[in-house]
C-alpha positions as CSV (number, residue, x, y, z in Angstrom):
1,M,138.0,-113.0,-98.4
2,L,136.9,-112.9,-95.0
3,G,137.3,-115.8,-92.9
4,K,134.3,-117.6,-91.4
5,R,133.3,-115.7,-88.4
6,I,132.5,-117.4,-85.0
7,K,130.1,-116.2,-82.6
8,K,131.5,-115.9,-79.3
9,K,128.1,-115.1,-77.3
10,L,124.8,-116.7,-77.4
11,G,121.8,-114.8,-78.3
12,I,118.9,-114.4,-75.8
13,I,116.7,-116.8,-78.0
14,K,118.9,-119.5,-77.5
15,K,119.6,-118.7,-73.8
16,T,116.0,-118.4,-73.5
17,E,115.2,-121.8,-75.4
18,I,117.6,-123.6,-73.0
19,L,116.0,-122.0,-69.9
20,L,112.4,-123.4,-71.2
21,R,114.0,-126.7,-72.2
22,L,115.0,-126.8,-68.4
23,V,111.5,-126.0,-67.1
24,Q,109.4,-128.0,-69.7
25,D,111.4,-131.1,-70.3
26,D,114.0,-131.7,-67.4
27,Q,116.2,-133.2,-70.1
28,P,119.8,-133.2,-70.4
29,L,121.2,-130.7,-73.2
30,D,123.6,-132.7,-74.5
31,D,122.5,-132.0,-78.3
32,I,122.9,-128.4,-77.6
33,Y,126.4,-128.5,-76.0
34,Q,127.3,-130.3,-79.5
35,Q,126.1,-126.8,-81.4
36,L,127.8,-124.7,-79.0
37,T,131.7,-123.2,-79.4
38,A,133.9,-123.1,-76.0
39,P,133.1,-119.3,-75.8
40,Q,129.5,-120.1,-76.0
41,M,129.4,-122.8,-73.3
42,Q,131.1,-120.3,-71.1
43,D,128.5,-117.8,-72.0
44,L,125.9,-120.2,-71.3
45,R,127.5,-121.2,-67.6
46,N,127.8,-117.4,-66.8
47,Y,124.1,-116.7,-67.8
48,L,122.9,-119.5,-66.0
49,E,124.9,-118.5,-62.6
50,Q,123.0,-115.2,-62.9
51,Q,119.9,-116.8,-63.2
52,I,120.5,-118.8,-60.2
53,V,121.4,-115.7,-58.3
54,H,118.2,-114.1,-59.6
55,F,116.0,-116.9,-58.5
56,S,117.7,-117.2,-55.4
57,A,117.3,-113.4,-54.4
58,L,113.2,-114.0,-55.0
59,R,113.3,-117.0,-52.7
60,D,115.9,-117.2,-50.3
61,E,116.5,-115.2,-47.3
62,E,120.3,-115.6,-48.0
63,P,120.5,-115.5,-51.8
64,L,123.3,-117.4,-53.3
65,T,126.1,-115.5,-55.2
66,V,128.4,-116.3,-57.9
67,A,131.0,-117.3,-55.6
68,T,128.9,-119.9,-53.6
69,I,127.8,-121.3,-57.0
70,K,131.6,-122.0,-58.1
71,A,132.2,-123.1,-54.8
72,K,130.1,-126.1,-55.5
73,L,131.9,-126.9,-58.5
74,E,135.1,-129.2,-58.9
75,P,138.2,-127.4,-57.8
76,V,139.9,-126.3,-61.1
77,P,143.4,-127.8,-59.9
78,N,141.3,-131.0,-59.6
79,Y,140.2,-130.7,-63.1
80,Y,143.4,-129.8,-64.5
81,H,145.4,-132.3,-63.0
82,N,142.9,-135.1,-64.3
83,Q,143.2,-133.8,-67.9
84,Y,147.3,-134.2,-67.9
85,C,146.9,-130.7,-69.6
86,R,150.3,-129.2,-71.0
87,E,148.6,-125.5,-70.6
88,P,149.8,-124.0,-67.4
89,L,147.6,-124.1,-64.5
90,E,146.9,-120.5,-64.4
91,A,145.5,-120.6,-67.7
92,C,142.8,-123.3,-66.4
93,I,142.0,-121.1,-63.6
94,N,141.8,-117.9,-65.6
95,E,140.1,-119.8,-68.3
96,T,142.6,-118.4,-70.9
97,C,142.9,-121.9,-72.5
98,M,139.9,-121.8,-74.5
99,A,141.7,-120.7,-77.8
100,S,144.5,-123.0,-77.3
101,N,142.8,-126.1,-76.0
102,P,139.0,-125.4,-76.8
103,S,138.7,-129.4,-76.5
104,C,139.6,-129.5,-73.0
105,F,138.1,-126.2,-72.0
106,S,134.6,-127.6,-73.5
107,N,134.7,-130.4,-71.3
108,K,135.7,-128.1,-68.3
109,M,132.3,-126.3,-69.3
110,K,130.2,-129.6,-69.6
111,T,131.2,-130.4,-65.9
112,Q,130.5,-127.2,-64.5
113,L,127.2,-126.9,-66.5
114,K,126.0,-130.0,-65.2
115,V,126.5,-128.8,-61.3
116,T,125.1,-125.0,-62.6
117,L,122.2,-126.6,-63.9
118,A,121.2,-129.1,-60.9
119,I,121.5,-126.0,-58.9
120,L,119.2,-124.0,-61.4
121,R,116.5,-126.8,-61.4
122,T,115.9,-126.6,-57.4
123,Y,115.0,-123.0,-58.4
124,L,112.7,-123.9,-61.2
125,T,110.5,-126.2,-59.4
126,P,107.3,-124.7,-57.4
127,V,107.8,-124.1,-53.7
128,E,105.2,-125.5,-51.6
129,K,103.5,-122.9,-49.8
130,E,101.9,-123.5,-46.3
131,T,98.3,-123.2,-46.6
132,P,96.6,-121.6,-43.1
133,Q,94.5,-123.6,-41.2
134,P,90.9,-122.5,-40.9
135,G,90.1,-121.5,-37.3
136,L,93.8,-121.4,-36.2
């Protein structure tokens, strides 16, 4: 018998659904988080970071990079020490603790997704363009 296969990645439809919910509803995604595995939450975070980089490149003179986005997240050592985790710190930094401690890893992803979504929402709101004044 084959064991139950766990999807490690999110499909494009699920990713698009999440983006549409952000654009249309501006609602928290707690109900979606409950349906996701730890690897899927990581995949979602990575996908949303790439969307921020893309939207930033379209709008900003100095586009954001993944490194600048990650700099806005809670430092991993701070998160690690607040969790009183028994895994080595390197496992938290490298995100290799996902298999051994998926609950803690999912909590880390939730905190990172909260920040990532806040940044992304700034790019999902329309930019007001200056309208030229007649006769100027």
